[in-house]
C-alpha positions as CSV (number, residue, x, y, z in Angstrom):
1,M,0.0,0.1,0.1
2,S,2.8,2.5,0.7
3,N,4.7,1.3,-1.9
4,D,1.8,2.1,-4.2
5,L,1.1,5.7,-2.6
6,E,4.9,6.5,-3.1
7,R,4.9,5.6,-6.6
8,K,1.9,7.7,-7.3
9,S,3.7,10.8,-5.5
10,E,6.6,9.8,-7.7
11,E,4.6,9.8,-10.7
12,L,2.7,13.1,-9.6
13,E,6.0,14.9,-9.0
14,Q,7.1,13.9,-12.6
15,T,3.8,15.0,-13.9
16,L,3.8,18.4,-12.2
17,S,7.5,18.8,-13.3
18,K,6.8,18.4,-17.0
19,Q,3.9,20.5,-16.5
20,L,6.3,23.3,-14.9
21,E,8.7,23.2,-17.9
22,I,5.8,23.3,-20.7
23,L,4.6,26.3,-18.8
24,K,7.9,27.8,-18.8
25,K,8.5,27.1,-22.4
26,D,5.1,28.7,-23.3
27,S,5.4,31.8,-21.1
28,E,8.9,32.5,-23.1
29,D,7.1,32.2,-26.4
30,W,4.4,34.7,-24.9
31,L,7.0,37.0,-23.5
32,K,8.7,37.5,-27.2
33,V,5.2,38.0,-28.5
34,G,4.8,40.6,-25.9
35,A,8.1,42.1,-26.5
36,A,7.7,42.4,-30.1
37,V,4.5,43.8,-29.6
38,A,5.5,46.5,-27.0
39,A,8.6,47.5,-29.7
40,G,6.1,48.0,-32.6
41,A,3.9,49.9,-30.5
42,L,6.6,51.9,-29.2
43,L,7.9,52.6,-33.0
44,T,4.5,53.3,-34.1
45,Y,4.4,55.8,-31.3
46,G,7.5,57.4,-32.0
47,I,6.9,57.6,-35.7
48,V,3.6,59.7,-34.9
49,K,5.0,61.8,-32.7
50,L,7.6,62.9,-35.3
51,T,5.3,63.2,-38.0
52,K,3.0,65.2,-36.0
53,S,5.5,67.7,-35.0
54,K,6.8,67.9,-38.6
55,N,3.3,68.6,-39.4
56,K,2.7,71.5,-36.8
57,K,5.9,73.0,-37.9
58,E,4.9,73.2,-41.5
59,T,1.5,74.4,-40.4
60,Q,3.1,77.5,-38.4
61,K,5.4,78.4,-40.9
62,A,2.4,78.4,-43.5
63,I,0.5,80.7,-40.8
64,E,3.6,83.1,-40.5
65,V,4.1,83.3,-44.1
66,L,0.2,84.1,-44.7
67,E,0.4,86.8,-41.6
68,K,3.5,88.6,-43.5
69,E,1.1,88.7,-46.9
70,G,-2.0,89.7,-45.1
71,L,-4.0,87.0,-46.2
72,L,-4.6,85.2,-43.0
73,N,-8.2,85.5,-41.9
74,S,-10.0,83.5,-39.1
75,D,-11.5,81.1,-41.3
76,I,-8.2,79.9,-43.0
77,K,-6.5,79.8,-39.3
78,K,-9.0,77.8,-37.9
79,R,-8.7,75.4,-41.0
80,L,-5.0,75.0,-40.7
81,T,-4.7,74.7,-36.9
82,E,-8.0,72.6,-36.3
83,T,-7.2,69.0,-35.9
84,K,-9.0,66.8,-38.4
85,R,-11.1,64.0,-36.2
86,S,-11.8,61.1,-38.0
87,S,-14.8,59.0,-36.9
88,I,-15.5,55.5,-36.5
89,W,-19.0,55.5,-37.4
90,P,-19.2,55.7,-41.1
91,S,-17.0,52.9,-41.7
92,L,-18.9,51.0,-38.6
93,G,-21.9,51.7,-40.9
94,Q,-21.0,50.7,-43.8
95,R,-19.5,47.5,-42.1
96,L,-22.9,46.7,-40.7
97,L,-24.6,47.4,-44.1
98,I,-22.6,44.7,-45.6
99,L,-23.0,42.3,-42.7
100,G,-26.8,42.8,-42.9
101,L,-26.5,42.2,-46.6
102,A,-24.8,38.9,-46.2
103,V,-27.1,37.7,-43.6
104,A,-29.9,38.6,-45.8
105,K,-28.6,36.7,-48.9
106,E,-28.0,33.6,-46.4
107,K,-31.4,33.7,-45.2
108,L,-32.7,34.1,-49.2
109,F,-30.8,31.1,-50.3
110,R,-31.5,29.0,-47.3
111,E,-35.3,29.6,-48.5
112,I,-35.0,29.2,-51.8
113,F,-32.7,26.1,-51.8
114,A,-35.3,24.7,-49.2
115,S,-38.4,25.5,-51.1
116,Q,-36.7,24.0,-54.3
117,D,-36.1,20.6,-52.0
118,K,-39.6,20.8,-50.9
119,V,-40.8,20.7,-54.6
120,G,-38.4,17.9,-55.5
121,E,-39.7,15.9,-52.8
122,V,-43.6,16.4,-53.6
123,E,-42.7,15.6,-57.4
124,E,-41.0,12.5,-56.3
125,D,-44.0,11.7,-54.3
126,R,-46.4,11.6,-57.4
């Protein structure tokens, strides 16, 4: 009895050690993926930050030139300095429309093919 318990405890310890090794290997993979994602995010953030500062400098130069020429009015200044806000709603609406059309098409095809199958069954019964 005690031999069985000792053997089972050894098997459980071996199983636990194997599971821990597998967990370590998997966590290494996830750590590498996470590091790659973080590096990509930092790189993207840096690029966006640089392009925004470049655009701001160019806009500021354009405003200064327009002021010197006397062509700067409030409307032009507002257009140049106002941030362009992109919205998710138009693209989301288009996607929902396409999704709705796809669902409607599937239902229509099911009804057409189901009615054809029923007609075929009725003709076979005759």
